[in-house]
N, C-alpha and C positions, 0 to 999 in steps of 0.2 A: 091380824094376821088375812081373815078373810075377805074383811074391805077392803085394806092393800090388794091384795090381789083381784077384788073383782073389780076396783077399777082400774086393774093395770090390766087387765083382761077387753076391758069395757073403751079401752087404750090405746092404741095401737103407733102409738108416738110420742114416745117417753122422753122425750123434750118439753112439756111443759112440768110436765113434776120435778123434774131437775133441774131447769129456773127456780119450783119454787122453791126448794132445798139449796139453788146458794143462796137466793135472795136471803131465806131462814137465814141462814148465815154468816150473811154479811159479804160473799168472797164475792158478790158479781156488783159489778159497782162501774160500768160504761157498758149502753151496749150498743153495735157493730155499725145501727144508724146514729148512733153522736156524732157531728163537725166539730174536729178537732181543729186548731191552730196549727196553718202552716211556719214557719220559721226560718226566713235567711237574714244572716249578719253576714254585715261592711264589716271592711278598718282601713283605714288610711295602709297601715302594711300589708292587704291584702291583695286578691289580684282577679281581676272577673272569666278565666275558665277559670277559676276555682268552683267550685257544687252549693258555697253559700254553706256551707254550716260555720261556727263557730270556732274547728279547726284550721279549715281551711275558707273562709269570708270568700265573701266580694270585694271588691274596689272603693266601685263608685253609683252615683245614682241611676247612671245610667245605665253602669253593667246592674243591677239587682233593678231598676225600671221594664230594660228587656227579659232577664230570671223568670220576673211575675208573668213576662209576657205569654212563655212555655210551663206555666205551673201546671200540672195535670190533673193539681189539687185545688185548684185555682175555680171558687163559685161552692166550694160544696164545703168552707171552710173560710173564716177570718186571715187574714195573710198580714205574718210582719214581718216586719223590715226592720230589725236592729241595728246600729251606727252608731259603734264603741267612738270613744272619746278620743278627737282629734281632728284635723286639720285638711280638709277635700276641695279640692282649687277645680269650679268651675268654670271649661273651656267655653260650651256655646248653650245655650239658654236647653234646658231636658224641660221636653218638648212629652204633655200626660195629655190623650184625646179615647172617643170611648174604645179601643182596647186595652186599656189601662184601668178598664174602672175596674172598682166588685163587680159583685151578680149573687145575684138569690142574697137578697141583704146582707152578706159578710163581708165587709170592710175593708180596703186592704192601707193598712199605717205604716205609715216609712216616719220608725220617733229612734228615740241616742237608748242607747245598748247597757249608757252606764247614764253617770249623773245627768243629771237633766239640764239642756242646754249646755253641753259639756262636749258636743258632734259640731264640727261650724263648716254648713257651704256657702263659698267662699266661690263671689263669681268674678274672682278675679286674680292676676299673680303675682308674687313677690319682684320686685326687683333688689338684682345683686347687683348690674356692674353701674358702678359709679363716674364720673370726673367732675375730676376736681375745679370750677372754673376758675375760682375765689371771690377772697372777702364771702363768705360762708352762702355758695352756691353752687347748686351742682346741679351736673344736666346723666341724660342718658338717651340709650333709642327704643320708641315704642316699634312695635308691628302697624301698630295701631293709633289712628288719638287716644284722650283723655281725661274724660270734661269733669275727675274726684280724683282724688289720689285719698288715700290712709296711712296715715306715722303713727303706729303702736294702736290703733283701732280709733285713732281721731281723725274725721274730715280733713282735711284740706281744705283752704282758700283756694279758692280761680284769685289771681291778683287781679286787685282793683283799686277803684279811689273816687269817690274816698274809705278806707279798710268798713269804714261803719255810716250804714242809717243810705241817704243819698243824696243828690245833689234838686235844686229846679233848673230845669230851662228856661231859657231867658224867653226864647218862643219861642214857637212849634210853626213851621215855612210851609209845611203841606204833615203826609204821611207819612214819606219817606224823610224826610230832612230836619232834623235839628238844631238850636245856636244854641250853646253856653255861655251861663258869663263869661266876662275876662278874667274877674277874680278863679275861678275854678280847677280852668286847666289849664297849663303853658302847654307847651311841640311837648308830643308826647308819637312811641312811636306802637300806631296804628294795626302794625299787622297785625293779622290774626286776631285784632278784638274785636267785643260786642258788645251792644249797649244793652244793661236792665235797663225796664222803663214799666211803670204807672202810668198808664192813662188815661185821668180823671179813675176807675174804677178795671180796664182793662188790665194788661198783664203783656210781659209778652218779653221775648229774645232777639234779638235781630246784631248780625251781622253788621260791620261795619263796612262798608262801600268804601269812602274819603273820608278826607278830614282837611279843609278847606285854615287852615288857623287864623291866616287875616282876615278873615267873615266869622272865623270861631263858627260856621257850618259842618255838621256833619250827618253825612250822605248816609241811606242807609241803605245795605244790600235788596230790602222791601219794603213793603209798606208797611206797618203795622196798625191799620185798619183803611174800611175801600171809604165806601162812596156816603159817608151817610151822612146826607142835606137832612133836614126836618126831624134829626131826630137829636136827642141830649146833646148832642157835638155848636149844637146851630144856637142852643139856650144858654140864659145870661149870667146862671148857674158854674156852663158848666169852661165860658169864656173868661168866671175869674177864677178858677181852679190850675195852678201850675202840672204840667208835667211831670210826676217825679223819676230821678235814672241817676244811674249810676255806669260808669266804663267799666269793664273786664278784659282777664286777658291780654295784657300788655305787659312787654317783659323790663316795657321805663318803670311797671307798678310793682315786680322781686322786691318790695323795700322793707319787711318782715317776716321771723319764721314763720312752716307755717302755713307758707304761701306758694301759686305754680304757677308757672306759663307752659300752652303748650306749644308748641312753634310745629303748625297743620303742616308745613311745605318743607317740614325734613324728618318731622316723626321725631320729630326731642325737647325730651321734656327736661326740663331747667325744672327746679327743685330750693327748695330755704329753709333747710328742714330746722323741726323745732330742738332737735338734741343732737349731737354728733356725740361717739362717732355714729356716722352715718350708715358705715357699715354691720354696724350690731342695731342696727332703728330695723321693725319689723312695717318694709314700707309698699302699701300694692297700688297696683294701680287695676281699673275691669276692664274685663274682657268682654264685660256683657250687659248690654243694656239691661234685660231684663233675667233673671236666674233659674225660676220655673214660668213656664205655660201652657197654664191645664183647658185645655178645650174640645168640648163636647164628653170629656169622662168627668164619673160620677163615684162617691163611695169609696172618694181617698182622701184618709188626713193623714195630714201630719202634724204630729206633735214632739213635744219637746227636745227641735232641732232649732240648732240659731243660723238664723242667714243674714250676712256679710256682704258688701258690696257688691258693685253695681254701676252704670254708668247715668 
């Protein structure tokens, strides 16, 4: 008792001895300076006006990003943004800049709330209003041209000829004109069509301006190469190597299930589905070219999320 009394009289601050008693009894579990992770919740049936709690989750990746920007605790601990299982349709590219970075070594982690891979961020929208064009062909009008399409998570193919592989040019007139072989193509609708070609090892995708079917000359919207005099284009190997190519996005080539054609003039999409009835299939057209753009941000992590669909 005397020792305890003298200690107390020598130390006017009772907190150290209080800490010692709490530690010895196992009651002191955390110190006030310890960083505690903050958590936001996101769900397909949530609302971006909610506080982001488990009972009142947010709804979108954009909503979560914006909420993290104004969190008071940002920088004092890790921040986790948890996405519940389901589909999250993204209509515009979600951009992360410097203001979206983690701070002081504490990352911001966007990840699944439920089973890994069960939260799907989809850069597209479901197509539901189809017109029956007959013969297994359907069409719908879009508010933007689509150069990719997905049916039940399986990519569709922009109508092309040949359906697999490629043709070889009979001759390369110049870098803006190709001549195809007579046996390879008859007359076809070239409105909106394009050429995918490999001139030696140089790939290109270029729209077709016009086709002279008598001379079999394809005129391109722009050259697929420049003036390469004195380079490989003039050597003996290049002269012996045919240019490989195929033509795509012609309505004339819509001959197989899983193929589509985009009429850029009318913004109308024509599709031959793999399965019918078409209204029971999950058919998605892209709404973005890029789902996420990270520019200047650091200490951001994405874990366990599934990213689907883009142009």
